[in-house]
C-alpha positions in Angstrom: 0.0 0.0 0.0 1.3 3.5 -0.9 -0.1 6.1 1.5 -1.9 9.0 -0.1 -2.4 7.3 -3.5 -5.2 5.1 -4.8 -4.6 1.4 -5.2 -5.0 -0.6 -8.4 -7.2 -3.6 -9.2 -5.3 -6.4 -10.8 -7.4 -9.0 -12.7 -5.3 -12.1 -12.4 -6.0 -15.1 -14.7 -5.5 -18.4 -12.9 -5.2 -22.0 -14.3 -8.3 -23.7 -15.7 -6.8 -27.1 -14.8 -3.0 -27.4 -15.1 -1.3 -25.3 -12.4 1.8 -24.9 -14.6 -0.3 -22.5 -16.8 -0.1 -19.7 -14.2 2.2 -16.8 -15.3 5.2 -15.4 -13.4 3.6 -12.0 -13.5 0.4 -13.3 -11.8 2.4 -15.1 -9.2 4.4 -12.0 -8.4 1.3 -9.9 -8.3 -0.5 -12.3 -5.9 2.5 -12.2 -3.6 2.8 -8.4 -3.7 -0.8 -7.4 -3.5 -2.3 -6.2 -0.2 -5.4 -8.3 -0.6 -6.7 -11.1 -2.8 -10.4 -11.1 -3.7 -11.3 -14.7 -4.6 -14.6 -16.2 -5.9 -14.2 -19.2 -3.5 -11.6 -18.8 -0.8 -11.7 -22.5 0.0 -10.9 -23.3 -3.6 -8.3 -20.6 -4.0 -6.4 -21.4 -0.8 -5.2 -24.6 -2.6 -3.7 -22.6 -5.4 -2.1 -20.1 -3.0 -0.7 -22.9 -0.8 0.8 -24.6 -3.8 2.8 -21.5 -4.7 3.5 -20.5 -1.1 1.5 -17.3 -1.3 0.6 -15.8 2.1 -1.4 -12.7 1.0 -4.7 -12.2 2.9 -7.9 -13.3 1.1 -11.5 -12.1 1.1 -14.5 -13.6 -0.7 -16.0 -11.9 -3.7 -18.7 -14.0 -5.5 -22.0 -13.8 -7.4 -24.1 -13.5 -4.3 -22.2 -10.5 -2.7 -20.8 -8.9 -5.9 -22.6 -5.6 -5.6 -22.2 -4.7 -1.9 -18.7 -6.3 -1.7 -17.6 -4.4 -4.8 -18.5 -1.2 -3.0 -16.4 -2.2 -0.1 -13.4 -3.2 -2.3 -13.6 0.0 -4.2 -13.5 1.9 -0.9 -10.3 -0.1 0.0 -8.8 0.7 -3.4 -9.5 4.4 -2.9 -7.6 4.2 0.4 -4.5 2.9 -1.4 -5.0 -0.9 -1.1 -3.8 -2.9 -4.1 -6.2 -5.8 -4.8 -5.7 -8.9 -6.9 -9.0 -10.4 -8.2 -9.1 -14.1 -9.0 -11.8 -16.4 -10.1 -12.1 -20.2 -9.5 -10.5 -20.8 -12.9 -9.6 -18.6 -15.8 -9.8 -14.9 -16.4 -11.8 -12.7 -14.0 -14.7 -10.8 -15.6 -15.4 -13.4 -18.3 -18.8 -14.9 -17.3 -17.8 -13.9 -13.8 -18.8 -11.5 -11.0 -15.6 -9.6 -11.6 -17.5 -7.7 -14.3 -19.4 -5.7 -11.6 -16.2 -4.8 -9.7 -14.5 -3.5 -12.8 -17.6 -1.4 -13.6 -17.6 0.1 -10.1 -13.9 0.8 -10.3 -14.3 2.8 -13.5 -17.2 4.7 -12.0 -15.0 5.6 -9.0 -12.0 6.5 -11.1 -9.9 3.5 -9.8 -7.3 2.1 -12.1 -7.8 -1.4 -13.4 -5.3 -3.7 -15.3 -5.6 -7.2 -16.6 -2.9 -9.9 -16.4 -3.6 -12.2 -19.3 -3.6 -16.0 -19.0 -6.0 -19.0 -19.3 -9.6 -18.6 -20.6 -11.6 -21.7 -21.3 -13.5 -20.2 -24.1 -10.4 -19.3 -26.2 -8.7 -22.6 -25.3 -11.7 -24.6 -26.5 -12.0 -22.5 -29.7 -8.4 -23.0 -30.7 -8.7 -26.8 -30.5 -12.3 -27.1 -31.9 -11.3 -27.5 -35.5 -13.9 -24.9 -36.4 -13.4 -21.4 -37.8 -11.6 -19.1 -35.4 -11.6 -15.9 -37.5 -15.0 -14.8 -36.2 -16.7 -16.1 -33.0 -19.1 -15.1 -30.3 -19.2 -16.1 -26.7 -22.5 -16.9 -25.1 -21.2 -18.3 -21.7 -24.0 -20.2 -19.9 -27.4 -19.9 -21.6 -30.0 -18.0 -19.4 -32.0 -20.0 -16.8 -35.1 -17.9 -17.5 -37.2 -19.8 -20.0 -38.3 -16.8 -22.1 -34.8 -15.3 -22.2 -33.3 -18.7 -23.0 -35.7 -19.2 -25.9 -35.0 -15.7 -27.2 -31.3 -16.4 -27.2 -31.8 -19.7 -29.0 -33.9 -18.1 -31.7 -31.2 -15.4 -32.1 -28.5 -18.1 -32.6 -30.4 -19.5 -35.6 -29.0 -16.8 -37.9 -25.5 -16.6 -36.2 -22.8 -17.1 -38.8 -19.9 -16.9 -36.4 -18.5 -19.9 -34.4 -20.4 -19.9 -31.1 -18.9 -20.8 -27.7 -21.2 -22.0 -24.9 -20.4 -23.2 -21.4 -22.4 -26.0 -19.7 -22.3 -28.1 -16.6 -22.1 -31.9 -17.2 -25.5 -32.7 -15.6 -27.2 -30.1 -17.9 -25.3 -31.0 -21.1 -27.9 -33.3 -22.7 -30.8 -30.9 -22.1 -28.8 -28.0 -23.6 -27.6 -30.1 -26.6 -31.2 -31.2 -27.3 -32.4 -27.6 -27.2 -29.6 -26.5 -29.5 -30.2 -29.4 -31.8 -33.9 -28.6 -32.1 -33.0 -25.0 -32.9 -30.0 -25.3 -35.1 -30.4 -28.8 -36.6 -29.0 -32.2 -35.5 -26.3 -32.2 -38.2 -24.7 -29.0 -37.3 -21.0 -29.5 -36.6 -19.8 -29.0 -33.0 -16.9 -29.8 -30.8 -17.4 -30.5 -27.1 -14.3 -29.8 -24.9 -13.9 -31.3 -21.4 -11.2 -31.4 -18.8 -9.3 -28.6 -20.6 -5.5 -28.6 -19.9 -5.9 -31.6 -17.6 -4.6 -35.1 -18.0 -7.8 -36.4 -19.7 -8.5 -33.4 -21.9 -10.9 -34.2 -24.7 -12.1 -32.3 -27.8 -14.9 -34.4 -29.2 -15.7 -33.4 -32.8 -19.1 -34.5 -33.8 -22.7 -33.2 -34.5 -25.5 -32.5 -32.2 -27.0 -35.8 -33.1 -23.8 -37.6 -32.5 -23.2 -35.9 -29.1 -26.8 -36.7 -28.0 -26.3 -40.4 -28.9 -23.1 -40.5 -26.8 -24.0 -38.5 -23.7 -27.6 -39.7 -23.3 -26.1 -43.0 -22.4 -23.4 -41.7 -20.0 -23.1 -38.3 -18.3 -19.7 -36.7 -19.1 -17.3 -35.7 -16.4 -16.0 -32.1 -15.9 -17.2 -28.7 -17.1 -18.0 -28.6 -20.8 -17.4 -26.0 -23.5 -19.4 -26.4 -26.6 -18.0 -24.9 -29.8 -20.7 -24.7 -32.6 -20.2 -24.1 -36.2 -21.9 -20.9 -37.4 -24.5 -21.0 -40.1 -23.2 -20.9 -43.7 -23.5 -17.4 -45.3 -23.8 -19.1 -48.7 -26.7 -21.2 -47.6 -28.4 -18.2 -46.0 -28.1 -16.3 -49.3 -29.5 -19.3 -51.3 -32.4 -19.5 -48.8 -33.1 -15.8 -49.2 -32.9 -16.1 -53.0 -35.5 -19.0 -52.9 -37.8 -16.9 -50.8 -37.6 -14.0 -53.3 -38.2 -16.4 -56.2 -41.4 -17.7 -54.6 -42.8 -14.1 -54.6 -44.2 -12.2 -57.6 -42.3 -9.1 -58.4 -45.3 -7.0 -57.3 -45.2 -8.7 -53.8 -41.4 -8.2 -53.7 -41.9 -4.5 -54.5 -44.4 -4.3 -51.7 -41.8 -5.6 -49.2 -39.8 -2.4 -49.7 -42.6 0.0 -50.4 -44.3 -0.8 -47.0 -40.9 0.1 -45.4 -41.1 3.6 -46.9 -38.6 3.0 -49.7 -39.1 5.2 -52.8 -40.5 3.4 -55.8 -37.3 3.8 -58.0 -35.1 2.7 -55.2 -37.4 -0.3 -54.5 -37.1 -1.3 -58.1 -33.3 -1.3 -57.8 -33.4 -3.4 -54.7 -35.8 -5.9 -56.2 -33.6 -6.2 -59.3 -30.5 -6.8 -57.1 -32.3 -9.3 -54.9 -33.4 -11.4 -57.9 -30.3 -11.0 -60.0 -32.1 -9.4 -62.8 -32.0 -5.9 -64.4 -34.0 -2.9 -63.4 -35.5 -2.9 -66.9 -36.8 -6.5 -66.3 -38.5 -5.4 -63.1 -40.0 -2.4 -64.9 -41.3 -4.5 -67.8 -42.8 -7.0 -65.3 -44.6 -4.3 -63.4 -46.1 -2.9 -66.6 
């Protein structure tokens, strides 16, 4: 602690399985910080003991994240340097650390992140699916309406999707995703990441359901899902235009307030024909 100056919040990424994945910078920060805020102190004490770290700990988790964040921000403002750790991975990713970071910025407290393991990125890189564009959904919402809304939204997602799931809920979630996205959609289910029995199971929803319906998997799961093909979406859209008359197609744009001349251009572009052809058909 430096008297008269505000402290800093350090977001410290911790191993998601293999303890050797912790960085030297994180180890030094955990040793030098005035206080460690941990998601589960009983879990984190094992990590600290393994590396002989004696820094005091306090709990910071989903059920106290708002009030405890206010307390921690107050400590930071008094010059206390705090290292935030989660049970595994990078704080703030599908984690109550998000709230603490938000309150720090609102209070003008400096925040820095010490990079390291993240299950979502680890799974993506070994999934065998496209890594150029991806989206992270974390755990699907528990609320039924919100969950259904998200599932419907994923129907048109063209990026690779990353979803977390607990092993005892895996089959239910796979079934819902299969019903929404189609049983033959390619996926990779990653388990026990960075551990001895790490597995990246490349399959489809149908294949995964056949396997896990018979035997519940062990370990937290990360599901990487192939995005919808843009080419197939364009073909589907083209078929929908072809099923309309040109007059009906024009009405789609006219009812949106598009000027008639512009609507003719858009219809011609959609159908892959000339504006003259559209004009002649309308006559």
